[in-house]
N, C-alpha and C positions, 0 to 999 in steps of 0.2 A: 232366822228360820227356826221353827219349832216342829219336831216330829214327836207325836205322842202315841204310846201303846198303853195297854192295860196296866202296866207296872212301871213305866219309865217315861221320861221326857228328855229328848235329845235336842240340844240347842247349839247354835253357832253365834258367835259375837265377833264379827270382823272389826278391825279398827287399829289405829296406831297409838291410841292413848290408853295406858294401862288402867287408869282409874275408871274410864268410861267402859272399857271392855269388861273389867271385873264387875262393875255395877250392873251391866247388862246381864251377865251370867246370873248374878244373884237375883235380879228382878224376875228373870225367866224361870228360875228353878224354885224360888221360895214358895213353900206350902207347909201347912201344919203336919201333913203326912209324909214329908220328905224324910227318908231314913239314911240316905247316903248320896253325896254329890261327888262325882269324879270329874276333874277338870284338868285339861291339858292346854297350856298357854305358851305363846311364843317365847322363845329363849331370850329375846332382847328386852322383854319387860322386866321391871323390878320385881323379883319373885316375892320379896317380903310384902310389897303392896298387894299383890294378888292374894297371898295367904291371909293377910289381915282382913281384906275385904270379904273373902269367903267365910271367915269366921263369923260373920254377921248372919249367916243363913239359919242358925239355930239347929243345925244338924251336922253330923260329921262331914267334912269335906277333905278329900285327898286328891293328889295329882302330881304333876311334874312339868318341867319345861320340855319343849319339843321343837324341832326344826320344821315339821310338817305334820298334817293331820289326816285322819281318815274319818269322814263324816259327811252326811248329806249336806251339800252347799258349803263345805269347808273352804275357807279362803286359801288361795294358792300363791306361791311365790312369784312375783312379777319381775324379780331381778333388780328391784330398786333399793334393796337393803333396808326395807321398812318392816316393822312388825306386822304379822298377819292377823293377830287376834287370838281367839281361844275357842275351844269346843268343849262341850260338857254333856254329861248324862246324869240325870237325877233318878234315883230308885225310890219308889213310893209304896207305902202300905205296911200293914202289920205282919206281912209274910216274912219280913227281913229284920234281923238284928245284926249289928256290926261291932266288932272289936278291932281296935287299931293299935299297933305297936310300932315304935320308932327305933331304928338302929343308927345312932349317931356315930360320927367319927369312925367310919369303917376301916380307915387306914391304921387304926390302933389295934383293933381286934374284931375283924368282921365276923368270924365264926361265932364268937361269944355274943356279940351284940345282936346279930340276926336271930340267934336262938332266944335271947332275952326279949326281942320284939314279939316273937310268937307267944311267949309267956305273958307279956303285957296284954296282948290282944285277947287271949283266952281268959285272963283275969277279968277283963271288962265284960266278957260274956258270962261270967260266973262259973267257969269250968276250968279244965286243965288241958294241956296239949294231949295227954294220953287219953282223955275222955272224948276227944273230937270224933264225930261220926262222919265217915266219908259219904254217907247218903244225904247228909244235910249241911255239912261244912265244906268250904272250899276257901283257898287263900289266894288273894291277889297281891302282887308285889310290884313296887317301883323302886328304882335305886339309881344312884349316880353312875352314869355310864363311862366315867373317866377316872374313877378312883384307882383302878388297877386291882381292886379287891372284889370285883363282882362275882367271881367264881366262889369265893369263900362265903359271900352273902347267900348265894343260892344254896350251897351245901348246908350252911347253918340253919337257914329258915326252913328248908324242906325236911332236914333230919330231925328237927324239933317235934314234928308231927308227921311221921312218914306214912301214916295211914290215909291222909287226905291228899287231894290234888293241889298242886301249887303252880301257878303260872303268873308271868309278869313280864316287865320290859324295862330296859335301861333308858333313863331320861337322857336327853341330848341337848346340844346346842348346834350351831353351825358345824357340820361335820369336818370342815377344814380349819376351824378355830379351836385348836387343841388347848388354848390357854383359858378359855371361858368355861367356868365350871357349870355343870348341870345342877339343878335343884329338884328336890321333892318337897311337897308341903302336906302338912296335916296339923290339926289343932291350932290353926292360926299362925303357924310358923313355917318359914321356908328354910331348908337345910341343905348344904352341900356336903360332900363326903358322907352321904347318909343313904339309908334305905327305909322303906316302910312296908309293913305287912298288915293287910286288912283281911280279917277272917270273917266270912259271911256265913251266918246261920240262917238258912233259907228253907221256908216251907214250899217254895217253888222248886220244880226240878231244874237241873242245870247240867251242862255238858262242857267239859274242857276240850279245847281245840289246840292241836299242835300239828302244824302242817308244813312239810318241806317238799318241794317238787324236784329236788336234785336227784339224779340217777347215779347209782354206784356203778363204777366200771370194775373190771376184774383186777385192776392195778392196785397193789398194796405196797406200802412203804413203812419202814420203822424209823421212828425218831430216835436218833442215836446221840444227839446233843441239842439241848434247848435250855433257854432261860425264860421263864414266864411265857410271854406270847411271841417269842422269837425262836425260830428253829435255826440252829447252826448247822446241823448235819442230818441227812436222811440216808439210811443204809450205809453209814460210815463215810459218806461223800458230802462235800460242801452242799448245803441245801439247795441253793439256786441252780447249781450245776445238775444235781440229781433231778430236780423238777423238770428242767429242760429235757433231760433224757426220758423222763416218764411221759411227758405230754407232747413231745416232738418240738424241736427248736423252732420250726417255721410257724407253729401255731401259738407260740408264747411270746408276748410283748410285755415286759415288766413295767413299761411306762403307762399302761392302760389298765382299768379295772378288769380283772380276769374272770372268765366264765368257769374257770377251774376252781374247785374248792376241795377241802379235805373233810373227812368225817370219821369219828370214832363210832364203831358199832358196839352197842351194849344190848345184849339179849335180842339181837337181830334188828334193833332200831338205830338208824343213823343220827348222830348228833354232830351237826355241821360246824366246822371251823373255817370261816371265810378268810381268804388272804386279803390283806390291806395294802401291802407293799413288798417289793423285793429290793433289798438294800445290799449291794455287793453280792456276797455269797449267802446272805441271810434272808429268810422269809419271815415277814411279820404277819401275824394272825390277829383276828379280832377276839380270840378266845385262847386261853392258855393250854399248853400241852406239856407233857413231861417225857423225858427219855424212857424208852421202852414202849410208848404208845404205838399201837399199830393203826395206821391211817389208810383209809381207802380214798382214792382219787374219785371225785364226784364231778359230773357234768350237768349242765342245765337240762331240765326236762320240760314237761307241760305245765308251766306256771299257772295258766288260767284254768285248765281242766282239772288239775290236782286241787287247787284252791276251791273251785266250785264243788267238786265232789266231797271234800272234807266238810265244807259248810253244810252241804245238803244232808250228809249223814247226821251231823249234829242236830239239824232242824228236824229230821225224821224221828230221831230219838226223843225229841221234845214234842212230838205230835204235830209237827209243822206249825208250831206257834212259838216263835222266838220273841220274847218281850224286850230283850236287850242283848246286844253283843258288844263286849268290851274287847278291843283288838290291840295287840302289840305286834306291829308289822315291821319286820326288819327293814332298815333303810336300804340294804343291799337288794331286797326284792324290788323296790321301787326304782333303784338305779338300773337293774336288769330290765324291768318293764319299759323304762324310758328308752334304753338302748335298742330294744326289740320292737318299739312302737306299740307296746301293750299297756301303756299307763291307763288309758280310758277303760280298757277291758278289765284291768285289775280293780280299779275303783268301782266299776259297775258290779263286779262280782261281790265285793265286800258289801256294797250298798243295796244288794238284793234283800238284806236284812237290816233291822234298825241298829246300825253300827256307830260306835264312837271309839276312836283310838288315835294312835300317833305312830310316826315312823321311829322305831326304837333303834338304839345302838347295840342291841343284843337282847336276847329273850331268855326268860327262865322257863324251863320245862322240868319240873321236879327239882332234883338236886343239881341239874346241869345248866350251865350257861351255854346257849347255842346261838347260831347265826343263820341268816338267810331263811328264817323261819317265821311263820305266823303262829303266835300263841294267843289264846284268848279264852273268854268265858261267855258262853251262851246261856241265857237264863230263860226258862220257859214262861209262857203266859197263856191263860185260857182265853184271853181277849184278843179280838182281831185288831191289827194295827190300823191306825188312822193317822192322817196327816193334817 
């Protein structure tokens, strides 16, 4: 399936054979005026094969592995443990220039390597991080969602050019397969334990989207002992015990995904930290916290209404002409939607616009790694969308 706008082409390539899927993506996107290809492919494919095949496009191609996609006609998991295929968007025309930087081996020095990736990208654009213009430059990131250094990658990449907006998402695999590494790809190579930064120099207007529907309660708690993404104590009490006290024991079942989350508030904005497990007295989060952090307890709000409103605001600011929306949609949003019978409604909300994205294991919003959030980039277009 191909969906075309004035600036973009959105394609889907279902299938179980990596060579055939990658070849289909290349055939559908190839054009002399292609300026950037963004490709999300099933985590079960050989990522090096995907990356090498994309290198034949003759234009920069970036992307990552994913467990599920957001796109018109995207293949869905049938429960047979077979690869789904891939989705992609191509951006076309002289309105766009792109610089790409790679941050390899994040586990060695994520802060330094992500900063260096921004420098690489700006060098390709013939400029410097300090000279980037927030009115025409924006950064997209993708990074290994299992390295344990995602927070440092977000800090380093955004701090290197704090005047521009940065959004992105964590590459994934099967969320239950913690041993299989995620990959990102660029320049014909797939890398694990890595991240990439793509800086777009755009003549078209754009809007960054960061949307979370969770609602803050009045309940606050202080992290008094933590290591990385594990909270040992809240308010000086074993974390799991204190959590039960905060949310009422009869409403809390540690064996099931919780509708309860935490958030740090910075300048009045909530940055969500989703719970992934409760292990004895400890609480595991998808994002790191530190002793002294004040957390608010968050509960689920209007997932569909909030998402619809945020996307409509972005569209309105672009004159109701979105030429492409690149979406990093937290896997927790889709788990919640499935549990509440809202999966179709959520997909339909995204696909009101020409959207290509994936279910991310965490999202970058500026310097912060967040969860349960939709981040993305909407790019304007003066042309009407056609299919």
